[in-house]
C-alpha positions as CSV (number, residue, x, y, z in Angstrom):
1,X,120.4,96.6,100.2
2,X,116.8,97.2,101.3
3,X,115.1,96.2,98.0
4,X,115.1,92.5,97.6
5,X,116.0,91.0,94.2
6,X,114.2,87.8,93.5
7,X,116.4,84.8,92.8
8,X,116.3,81.1,93.6
9,X,117.6,79.5,96.8
10,X,121.4,79.2,96.5
11,X,121.4,75.4,96.9
12,X,119.0,74.8,94.0
13,X,120.3,74.3,90.5
14,X,122.8,72.3,88.4
15,X,125.9,70.5,89.7
16,X,129.0,72.3,88.4
17,X,131.2,69.4,87.3
18,X,133.8,71.7,85.8
19,X,134.3,73.3,89.2
20,X,134.5,69.9,90.9
21,X,137.2,68.8,88.4
22,X,139.1,72.1,88.8
23,X,139.1,72.0,92.6
24,X,139.9,68.3,92.6
25,X,143.0,68.8,90.4
26,X,144.2,71.6,92.6
27,X,144.0,69.4,95.7
28,X,145.9,66.6,93.9
29,X,148.7,69.0,92.9
30,X,148.8,70.4,96.4
31,X,149.4,66.9,97.8
32,X,152.1,66.4,95.1
33,X,153.8,69.6,96.4
34,X,154.6,67.8,99.7
35,X,157.0,65.5,97.8
36,X,159.1,68.6,96.9
37,X,159.4,70.3,100.3
38,X,162.2,72.8,100.7
39,X,162.5,76.0,102.6
40,X,162.6,77.9,99.3
41,X,159.3,76.4,98.2
42,X,157.6,76.9,101.6
43,X,158.7,80.5,101.6
44,X,157.3,81.1,98.1
45,X,154.0,79.6,99.2
46,X,153.9,81.7,102.4
47,X,154.6,85.0,100.5
48,X,152.0,84.1,97.9
49,X,149.5,83.2,100.6
50,X,150.1,86.5,102.3
51,X,149.7,88.6,99.2
52,X,146.6,86.7,98.0
53,X,144.9,85.9,101.3
54,X,145.7,89.0,103.4
55,X,146.3,91.9,100.9
56,X,143.9,90.4,98.4
57,X,141.0,88.7,100.1
58,X,141.0,90.1,103.6
59,X,141.9,93.7,103.0
60,X,141.0,94.1,99.3
61,X,138.0,92.0,98.5
62,X,136.5,92.0,102.0
63,X,137.2,95.1,104.0
64,X,137.6,97.5,101.1
65,X,135.5,96.3,98.1
66,X,132.7,94.6,100.0
67,X,132.2,96.8,103.0
68,X,134.0,100.0,102.2
69,X,135.6,100.1,105.6
70,X,138.1,102.7,104.3
71,X,138.8,104.8,101.2
72,X,141.8,104.7,98.9
73,X,143.0,105.8,95.5
74,X,141.7,104.1,92.4
75,X,145.1,102.6,91.6
76,X,145.6,101.2,95.1
77,X,142.1,99.7,95.0
78,X,142.9,98.1,91.7
79,X,146.2,96.8,93.1
80,X,144.5,95.1,96.1
81,X,141.8,93.7,93.8
82,X,144.5,92.2,91.6
83,X,146.1,90.7,94.7
84,X,142.8,89.1,95.4
85,X,142.6,87.3,92.1
86,X,145.8,85.4,93.1
87,X,143.6,83.5,95.6
88,X,141.7,81.9,92.8
89,X,138.4,82.5,94.6
90,X,136.6,84.2,91.6
91,X,137.1,87.8,90.4
92,X,136.4,90.8,92.7
93,X,132.8,91.5,91.4
94,X,131.7,87.8,91.8
95,X,133.3,87.5,95.2
96,X,131.9,90.8,96.5
97,X,128.4,90.0,95.2
98,X,128.4,86.7,96.9
99,X,129.5,88.2,100.2
100,X,127.1,91.0,100.1
101,X,124.3,88.5,99.4
102,X,125.5,86.5,102.4
103,X,125.1,89.6,104.7
104,X,121.7,90.5,103.2
105,X,120.3,87.0,103.7
106,X,122.5,85.5,106.4
107,X,121.5,81.9,107.3
108,X,118.4,81.9,105.1
109,X,117.8,79.8,102.0
110,X,119.2,82.6,99.9
111,X,122.5,82.8,101.9
112,X,125.1,81.4,99.5
113,X,126.8,79.3,102.2
114,X,124.4,79.0,105.1
115,X,125.5,76.4,107.8
116,X,121.9,75.7,108.3
117,X,122.1,73.8,105.0
118,X,124.8,71.6,106.6
119,X,128.5,72.0,107.4
120,X,129.6,70.5,104.2
121,X,127.5,72.9,102.2
122,X,128.7,75.9,104.1
123,X,132.4,74.9,103.8
124,X,132.7,73.7,100.2
125,X,129.5,72.3,98.8
126,X,128.2,75.7,97.9
127,X,130.7,76.2,95.1
128,X,129.7,72.9,93.5
129,X,126.0,73.4,92.9
130,X,123.4,76.1,92.2
131,X,123.9,79.9,92.1
132,X,125.8,80.4,95.3
133,X,129.1,81.3,93.6
134,X,127.7,82.2,90.1
135,X,125.1,84.9,90.8
136,X,122.7,85.9,88.0
137,X,123.4,89.3,86.4
138,X,120.4,91.0,88.0
139,X,121.7,90.1,91.4
140,X,125.2,91.4,90.5
141,X,123.7,94.6,89.2
142,X,121.8,95.0,92.4
143,X,124.5,94.2,94.9
144,X,127.7,95.4,93.2
145,X,126.8,98.4,91.0
146,X,129.8,100.3,92.3
147,X,132.2,97.7,91.1
148,X,130.6,97.2,87.7
149,X,131.3,100.9,87.0
150,X,135.1,100.2,86.9
151,X,136.2,98.7,83.6
152,X,139.4,97.3,85.1
153,X,137.5,95.4,87.8
154,X,135.1,94.1,85.1
155,X,138.2,92.8,83.2
156,X,139.9,91.1,86.0
157,X,136.6,89.7,87.2
158,X,136.3,87.9,83.9
159,X,140.0,86.9,83.5
160,X,141.0,86.6,87.2
161,X,143.0,83.4,86.5
162,X,145.5,85.3,84.4
163,X,147.4,86.6,87.4
164,X,148.0,83.1,88.7
165,X,149.2,82.0,85.3
166,X,151.7,85.0,85.3
167,X,152.8,84.2,88.9
168,X,153.2,80.6,88.0
169,X,155.5,81.5,85.1
170,X,157.5,83.7,87.4
171,X,157.8,80.9,90.1
172,X,158.8,78.4,87.4
173,X,161.6,80.7,86.3
174,X,162.9,81.0,89.8
175,X,162.5,77.5,91.2
176,X,161.0,75.3,88.6
177,X,157.9,73.1,88.8
178,X,158.3,72.3,92.6
179,X,158.0,76.0,93.4
180,X,154.9,76.3,91.1
181,X,153.4,73.4,93.1
182,X,153.9,75.2,96.3
183,X,153.4,78.8,95.3
184,X,150.3,78.2,93.2
185,X,148.6,75.0,94.0
186,X,149.4,74.3,97.7
187,X,149.0,78.0,98.6
188,X,145.7,78.1,96.8
189,X,144.2,75.1,98.5
190,X,145.3,76.2,101.9
191,X,143.8,79.6,101.2
192,X,140.6,78.1,100.0
193,X,140.0,76.1,103.1
194,X,141.0,79.0,105.4
195,X,138.4,81.2,103.8
196,X,135.8,78.5,103.7
197,X,136.3,77.9,107.4
198,X,135.1,81.5,108.0
199,X,131.9,80.6,106.1
200,X,131.4,77.3,107.9
201,X,133.2,77.0,111.3
202,X,132.7,80.6,112.5
203,X,128.9,80.2,112.2
204,X,129.1,77.0,114.3
205,X,131.9,77.2,116.9
206,X,133.3,80.0,119.0
207,X,132.2,82.7,121.3
208,X,129.5,85.4,120.8
209,X,130.1,89.0,122.1
210,X,127.2,90.4,120.3
211,X,123.7,89.0,120.1
212,X,123.3,89.2,116.3
213,X,120.4,87.7,114.5
214,X,122.6,85.1,113.0
215,X,124.8,82.4,114.5
216,X,128.2,84.1,113.8
217,X,131.0,83.4,116.3
218,X,134.5,84.6,117.1
219,X,137.0,81.9,116.6
220,X,140.7,82.6,117.5
221,X,142.1,79.7,115.6
222,X,140.4,80.7,112.4
223,X,141.4,84.3,112.9
224,X,145.0,83.1,113.2
225,X,145.0,81.3,109.8
226,X,143.0,84.1,108.0
227,X,144.9,87.2,109.1
228,X,142.1,88.2,111.4
229,X,138.9,87.3,109.5
230,X,137.9,84.8,112.2
231,X,136.5,87.4,114.5
232,X,133.2,86.8,112.7
233,X,130.7,87.7,115.3
234,X,132.3,91.1,115.7
235,X,132.2,91.4,111.9
236,X,128.5,90.5,111.6
237,X,127.6,93.0,114.4
238,X,129.5,95.8,112.6
239,X,130.1,94.8,109.0
240,X,131.5,98.1,107.8
241,X,134.2,98.2,110.5
242,X,137.7,97.7,109.1
243,X,138.7,96.4,112.5
244,X,137.5,92.9,113.3
245,X,139.6,92.1,116.4
246,X,138.2,94.5,118.9
247,X,140.5,93.9,121.9
248,X,144.3,93.4,122.2
249,X,143.7,89.7,122.7
250,X,141.8,89.5,119.4
251,X,144.9,89.6,117.1
252,X,143.9,91.0,113.7
253,X,146.8,91.1,111.3
254,X,144.7,92.7,108.5
255,X,143.8,95.6,110.9
256,X,147.4,96.2,111.8
257,X,148.3,96.4,108.1
258,X,145.4,98.8,107.5
259,X,146.6,101.1,110.2
260,X,150.1,100.9,108.7
261,X,148.7,101.8,105.3
262,X,146.8,104.7,106.8
263,X,150.0,106.1,108.3
264,X,151.8,105.7,105.0
265,X,149.0,107.8,103.4
266,X,147.9,105.0,101.1
267,X,144.4,104.8,102.6
268,X,142.1,107.2,104.4
269,X,138.8,107.6,106.2
270,X,139.1,104.3,108.0
271,X,136.0,103.3,109.9
272,X,136.5,101.1,112.9
273,X,134.1,100.2,115.7
274,X,135.6,101.2,119.0
275,X,134.6,98.7,121.6
276,X,136.2,100.5,124.6
277,X,134.6,103.8,123.6
278,X,131.2,102.3,123.3
279,X,131.6,100.5,126.6
280,X,132.5,103.8,128.3
281,X,129.4,105.5,126.8
282,X,127.3,102.6,128.1
283,X,128.7,103.0,131.6
284,X,128.1,106.8,131.6
285,X,124.5,106.3,130.4
286,X,123.9,103.7,133.1
287,X,125.4,106.0,135.7
288,X,123.2,108.8,134.6
């Protein structure tokens, strides 16, 4: 990512009224779900959120596809990417491109969701205007050439919404319209805001273990609702690390699952920053 591709600041450009209408409708239907509360519907939403938010976004889109924190087979990579589409946060190529650009230009005018453009912009405004979520093809080709080589990823990137349609049909067959409201719309809205809080809140509130060049912070509350993605200062210090919670107190559900998948033989070559080992090296160096 050393060569810079020229493109406009992410907050410049047209307002995306179609996105505003789409997101607004999902929020309205998420509120409607509350009138059909039952343990079956809540359970359906929780399972869907886990698959989409943890397997899909956290492990699949983020730690595997964006940062290549571990290796896996082609079929399992595609499976995790497919889980990610259920979060309705764009397809894998668009999502990864945006996140790689975020790391390349953190908190500059080219950062897709810089808090320095305001908390509202960092949280949700960035999807409503400009090129933050819809990157030009030259940017995609520069930052995600590895993903563009996979025809399956290109397909689900274009038609990412089909998995949610299929899941909605399945939920309707099991529990009717109320289960669709919970398992698709309520789950999606909760997942959106959880992910967006990583973009906004963890660059504003929390603690800093590493003196990174950005304002990233570790936030335990956000880590709790994002399966471990809230240890954001750790992540910005060592982006490739598949482990974000670096101590026992920094609970990282996605990391626990990654270790389990490694033991099952589904993934390999896991890279993880070892805080204790690095601290020991520093003590030895200081003593010498």
